[in-house]
LONU-204337 format. One line per field, with one value per residue: z, y, x of N, C-alpha, C, O, CB in turn. Coordinates in Angstrom, 2 decimals. Each point is the difference from the previous one (the first is absolute). Last residue first. Glycine has a CB too. Layout:
residues N
nz (Z_...)
ny (Y_...)
nx (X_...)
caz (Z_...)
cay (Y_...)
cax (X_...)
cz (Z_...)
cy (Y_...)
cx (X_...)
oz (Z_...)
oy (Y_...)
ox (X_...)
cbz (Z_...)
cby (Y_...)
cbx (X_...)
This chain:
residues 88
nz (113.37_1.49_-3.16_3.30_-0.69_-1.65_3.60_-0.56_4.89_0.55_-3.89_3.04_-1.05_-2.05_-3.27_-3.09_-0.36_-1.47_-4.43_1.38_4.37_4.88_3.19_5.31_1.33_3.95_-1.19_1.36_1.29_-2.04_-3.24_-0.84_-4.37_-0.51_-4.92_-0.94_1.34_4.59_5.45_2.46_4.64_1.31_4.82_1.37_0.13_-1.70_0.50_-2.19_2.79_-3.16_-2.76_-3.13_4.02_0.38_2.64_2.75_-2.02_-2.51_-4.52_-3.90_-4.11_-0.90_3.14_-3.18_2.36_-1.64_-4.98_0.60_1.96_-3.21_-3.24_2.02_-0.06_-4.56_0.32_4.88_0.15_-1.79_4.66_-1.08_-1.11_3.61_3.06_-1.58_0.75_3.99_1.92_3.00)
ny (100.71_4.49_3.97_3.86_5.38_4.68_4.68_4.68_2.45_4.11_2.74_3.39_0.19_4.11_2.16_-3.74_1.37_4.28_-2.06_-3.58_2.35_-3.16_-0.63_-0.51_-0.08_-1.37_1.75_-3.58_-5.25_-1.94_-4.47_-3.97_-3.41_-4.66_-1.58_-4.55_1.09_3.12_-1.13_5.39_0.96_5.23_2.69_3.76_4.81_-0.06_-5.37_-4.22_-3.26_-4.76_-1.50_-1.56_-1.23_0.98_-2.88_4.35_2.11_3.26_-3.25_-3.94_-1.75_-4.89_-2.04_1.12_3.18_3.42_-1.91_-1.06_4.33_1.85_-3.03_1.32_4.65_0.07_2.38_0.76_4.74_3.01_0.55_-1.68_-4.95_-0.12_3.47_-2.94_-4.35_2.36_4.28_4.85)
nx (119.53_-0.03_2.84_2.35_-2.37_3.10_-1.31_-1.67_-0.29_-3.74_-3.00_-3.55_-5.75_-2.12_2.79_-0.79_-4.95_0.25_0.07_-4.04_-2.10_-2.25_-4.13_1.79_5.69_3.68_5.33_3.20_-0.15_5.55_0.50_3.19_-1.10_2.45_-0.99_-0.77_-5.43_-0.39_-0.18_-0.64_1.25_-2.57_1.70_-3.59_0.99_-4.67_-2.77_-2.21_-3.81_0.23_-4.24_3.80_3.96_5.62_3.33_2.99_3.88_-3.44_-1.53_1.80_-2.37_0.24_-3.71_-3.50_-3.03_3.60_-0.47_-5.13_-0.52_2.95_-2.18_-4.67_1.85_4.09_4.50_3.10_1.88_-3.10_-2.01_-4.98_0.99_3.09_-2.86_-3.68_3.06_1.48_-3.60_1.73)
caz (-0.78_0.74_-0.18_-0.60_1.03_-0.59_-0.07_-0.81_-0.97_0.82_-0.12_-0.53_0.65_1.35_1.12_0.66_0.78_1.27_0.09_-0.45_-1.48_-0.62_-1.59_-0.53_-0.64_-0.39_-0.18_0.33_-0.16_1.02_0.05_1.28_0.12_1.30_0.33_0.55_-0.69_-1.42_-1.02_-0.91_-0.85_-0.73_-0.99_-0.13_0.55_-0.32_0.43_-0.22_-0.07_1.05_0.94_-0.61_-0.68_-0.16_-1.12_0.25_0.42_1.45_0.54_1.37_0.44_-0.65_0.95_-0.27_0.68_1.53_0.43_-0.28_0.94_1.19_-0.11_0.21_1.46_0.38_-0.83_-0.66_0.36_-1.43_-0.38_-0.05_-1.08_-1.33_-0.07_-0.59_-1.35_-1.04_-0.34_-1.28)
cay (-1.08_-1.29_-0.73_-1.42_-1.12_-1.33_-1.03_-0.84_-1.03_-0.12_-1.30_0.02_-0.84_-0.60_0.83_-0.36_-1.18_0.36_0.65_-0.64_-0.05_0.76_-0.10_-0.71_0.73_-0.90_0.84_1.32_1.11_0.50_1.38_0.67_1.49_0.39_1.33_0.01_-1.09_0.06_-0.94_-0.64_-0.80_-1.25_-0.61_-1.43_-0.40_0.46_1.41_0.55_1.42_0.59_0.98_1.04_-0.53_0.81_-0.36_-0.92_-1.26_0.27_1.51_0.11_1.44_0.54_0.28_-1.08_-1.10_-0.11_0.01_-1.24_-1.00_0.46_-0.49_-1.52_-0.39_-0.48_0.72_-1.06_-0.96_-0.62_0.54_1.62_0.40_-0.56_0.73_1.68_-0.21_-0.47_-1.56_-0.48)
cax (-0.12_0.21_-1.07_0.27_-0.24_-0.61_0.92_-0.50_1.15_1.17_0.72_1.45_1.04_-0.42_0.31_1.43_0.01_0.37_1.38_0.88_0.20_1.20_0.25_-1.10_-1.23_-1.21_-1.11_0.21_-1.32_-0.62_-0.37_-0.39_-0.02_-0.37_0.27_1.44_0.60_-0.55_0.70_-0.70_1.09_-0.68_0.79_0.07_1.09_1.32_0.00_1.53_-0.11_0.91_-0.73_-0.52_-0.98_-1.24_-0.64_-1.22_0.74_0.84_0.07_0.08_0.08_1.42_1.09_0.95_-0.38_0.20_1.61_0.60_-0.52_0.64_1.51_0.13_-0.27_-1.39_-1.08_-0.66_1.00_0.51_1.42_0.13_-0.70_0.84_1.26_-0.40_-0.39_1.09_0.35_-0.42)
cz (-0.61_-0.85_0.93_0.13_-0.75_0.97_-0.76_-0.09_-0.55_-0.78_0.56_0.04_-0.66_0.74_1.18_1.20_0.64_0.84_1.57_0.15_-0.12_-1.35_-0.20_-1.52_-0.31_-0.55_-0.27_0.07_0.51_-0.26_1.24_-0.02_1.44_0.24_1.39_0.61_0.53_-0.76_-1.30_-0.96_-0.90_-0.68_-0.81_-1.16_0.26_0.90_-0.33_0.27_-0.10_-0.29_1.10_0.97_-0.69_-0.87_0.10_-1.25_0.36_0.33_1.17_0.46_1.32_0.28_-0.52_0.95_-0.34_0.49_1.65_0.38_-0.09_1.19_1.43_-0.21_0.11_1.47_0.62_-0.58_-0.83_0.16_-1.24_-0.51_-0.30_-1.23_-1.30_-0.16_-0.85_-1.23_-0.88_-0.11)
cy (-0.55_-1.17_-1.46_-0.74_-1.12_-1.08_-1.30_-1.29_-0.84_-0.94_0.00_-1.27_0.11_-1.05_-0.69_0.70_-0.45_-1.32_0.07_0.46_-0.74_0.09_0.88_-0.39_-1.00_0.90_-0.94_0.76_1.22_0.76_0.58_1.38_0.50_1.50_0.21_1.07_-0.01_-1.15_0.03_-1.05_-0.78_-0.70_-1.26_-0.27_-1.56_-0.37_0.64_1.46_0.62_1.66_0.70_0.95_1.42_-0.51_0.62_-0.45_-0.94_-1.50_-0.05_1.39_-0.17_1.49_0.66_0.14_-1.31_-1.21_0.02_-0.28_-1.44_-0.95_0.13_-0.62_-1.39_-0.28_-0.16_0.62_-1.31_-0.91_-0.67_0.41_1.42_0.77_-0.45_0.93_1.24_0.02_-0.16_-1.41)
cx (0.95_-0.07_0.08_-1.26_0.41_0.18_-0.57_0.98_-0.72_0.92_1.12_0.66_1.40_0.94_-0.48_0.31_1.41_0.14_0.10_1.52_1.20_0.12_1.19_0.05_-0.92_-1.06_-1.08_-1.42_0.45_-1.13_-0.43_-0.31_-0.52_0.08_-0.44_0.50_1.50_0.88_-1.00_0.79_-1.04_1.08_-0.46_0.91_0.18_1.00_1.20_-0.22_1.67_-0.31_1.10_-0.64_-0.66_-1.03_-1.25_-0.73_-1.10_0.54_0.77_-0.11_0.16_-0.10_1.43_1.17_1.16_-0.53_0.23_1.47_0.49_-0.51_0.67_1.14_-0.29_-0.25_-1.40_-1.16_-0.49_1.22_0.52_1.35_0.09_-0.65_0.97_1.31_-0.38_-0.11_1.08_0.29)
oz (-0.69_-0.93_0.06_0.97_-1.12_0.93_0.16_-0.26_0.47_-0.25_-0.51_1.04_-1.14_1.07_1.11_0.78_1.08_1.18_0.39_0.34_0.91_-0.62_0.75_-0.47_-0.16_0.70_-0.86_0.61_1.13_-0.95_0.83_-0.35_0.49_0.17_0.21_0.24_1.20_-0.48_-0.04_-0.53_0.52_-0.52_0.62_-1.02_0.70_1.21_-0.18_-0.05_0.62_-1.07_0.88_-0.15_0.40_-1.03_1.09_-0.72_0.24_1.19_0.96_-0.76_0.64_-0.90_0.47_-0.14_0.62_0.94_0.58_0.58_1.01_0.84_0.58_0.63_1.03_0.59_0.22_0.58_-0.65_-1.00_-0.48_-0.96_-1.11_-0.78_-0.72_-0.97_-1.15_-0.74_-0.94_0.49)
oy (-1.00_0.05_-0.66_0.08_-0.05_-0.01_-0.40_0.34_-0.42_0.25_0.71_-0.65_0.43_-0.54_0.34_-0.45_-0.56_0.05_0.09_-0.75_0.03_-0.92_0.85_-1.11_-1.14_0.94_-0.86_1.06_0.14_0.78_-0.75_0.83_-0.29_0.55_-0.21_-0.02_-0.22_0.31_-0.23_0.39_-0.78_0.63_-1.04_0.69_-0.44_0.00_-0.74_0.52_-0.46_0.49_0.75_1.21_1.12_-0.59_-0.02_0.94_-1.16_-0.25_-0.74_0.90_-0.89_0.77_-0.19_-0.76_-1.06_-0.52_-0.67_-0.99_-0.63_-0.40_-0.87_-1.05_-0.58_-0.59_0.97_0.82_-0.69_-0.34_0.29_0.75_0.41_0.66_0.79_0.72_0.26_0.69_0.77_-0.50)
ox (-0.20_-0.81_1.04_-0.76_-0.52_0.81_-1.15_1.15_-1.06_1.18_0.86_0.10_0.16_-0.27_0.42_0.84_0.12_0.33_1.16_0.92_0.82_-0.53_0.51_-0.22_0.43_-0.37_0.16_0.01_0.47_0.10_-0.51_0.83_-1.09_1.09_-1.20_1.21_0.19_1.09_-1.21_1.04_-0.79_0.92_-0.18_0.08_0.91_-0.21_0.97_-1.12_0.96_-0.35_-0.42_0.12_0.31_0.33_-0.57_-0.34_0.34_0.16_-0.23_0.33_-0.56_0.35_1.13_0.96_-0.02_0.60_0.84_0.44_0.30_0.81_0.64_0.13_0.35_0.90_-0.72_-0.71_0.78_0.63_1.10_0.19_0.34_0.68_0.61_0.21_0.36_0.70_0.18_1.02)
cbz (0.54_2.85_-2.54_-0.35_2.45_-3.28_2.01_-0.90_0.82_2.48_-1.26_-0.31_1.78_-2.03_-2.40_-2.91_-2.57_-1.44_-2.78_-1.63_-1.50_2.35_-1.55_2.25_-0.82_1.10_0.04_-1.73_-0.79_1.87_-2.92_1.29_-3.09_0.54_-2.55_-1.74_-3.36_0.50_1.98_0.76_1.37_0.07_0.81_1.99_0.16_-2.23_1.92_-1.88_0.92_1.13_-1.12_-1.79_1.29_1.43_-1.38_2.87_0.65_-0.07_-1.77_0.74_-2.29_-1.16_0.68_-2.29_-0.73_-0.65_-2.89_-2.28_-1.07_-1.77_-3.15_-1.15_-0.52_-2.80_-2.35_0.88_3.18_-0.22_2.90_2.95_1.54_1.76_3.42_2.37_2.01_2.06_1.15_-1.47)
cby (1.71_0.94_1.91_-0.18_0.99_0.63_1.38_1.65_0.35_0.16_-1.12_2.85_-2.01_0.91_1.72_0.05_-0.05_2.26_1.43_0.14_2.10_0.33_-1.18_2.30_2.97_-2.70_2.84_-1.20_-1.76_-0.91_0.39_-2.33_0.38_-2.75_0.96_-1.27_0.42_2.47_-1.47_1.69_0.43_0.46_2.00_-1.06_2.73_1.72_0.25_-2.23_0.38_-2.67_-2.35_-2.60_-3.48_2.36_-2.00_0.22_2.31_2.42_1.47_-2.86_1.99_-2.57_-1.80_0.65_2.07_2.84_2.14_1.10_2.02_2.93_1.69_0.99_2.73_-0.38_-1.37_-2.59_1.79_2.44_0.13_-0.47_-2.19_-3.27_-0.61_-0.71_-2.39_-1.84_-1.38_2.64)
cbx (-1.47_-0.10_-1.22_3.21_-1.42_-0.32_2.15_-2.38_2.96_-2.44_-1.75_0.10_-2.00_-1.97_-0.53_0.02_-2.06_-1.50_-1.13_-2.84_-1.91_1.59_-3.03_-1.00_0.79_0.82_1.11_2.39_-2.36_1.81_-0.01_0.45_0.68_-0.35_1.00_-0.84_-1.81_-1.79_2.43_-2.45_2.98_-3.17_1.76_-2.38_-1.01_-0.75_-2.38_2.06_-3.54_2.45_-1.94_-0.36_-0.62_1.01_1.75_0.03_1.80_-1.83_-1.96_0.96_-0.81_-0.05_-2.26_-1.65_-2.72_-0.73_-0.28_-2.05_-2.19_-0.63_-0.41_-2.06_-1.22_-0.96_2.08_1.52_-0.20_-1.42_-0.57_-1.73_-1.70_-0.20_-0.81_-2.62_-1.08_-0.24_-2.40_-0.69)
């Protein structure tokens, strides 16, 4: 599944266009490699996403084309969340 679609379906990021922008800005890595929106992700991959001052690391547990809001968190496990110091 494409990275931008996974982020939307899993509800880590609410909209696919926003998921595409975030990945194109280089704020997401898959298994330590910087990822684009079109990067293919699979079960077991580790994503690191930068949300402003927060770095979230998640592991993909399940891939589904669609999911209900209540079931979305079952698609991934949050490994860690850490604050990032602002540059400047």
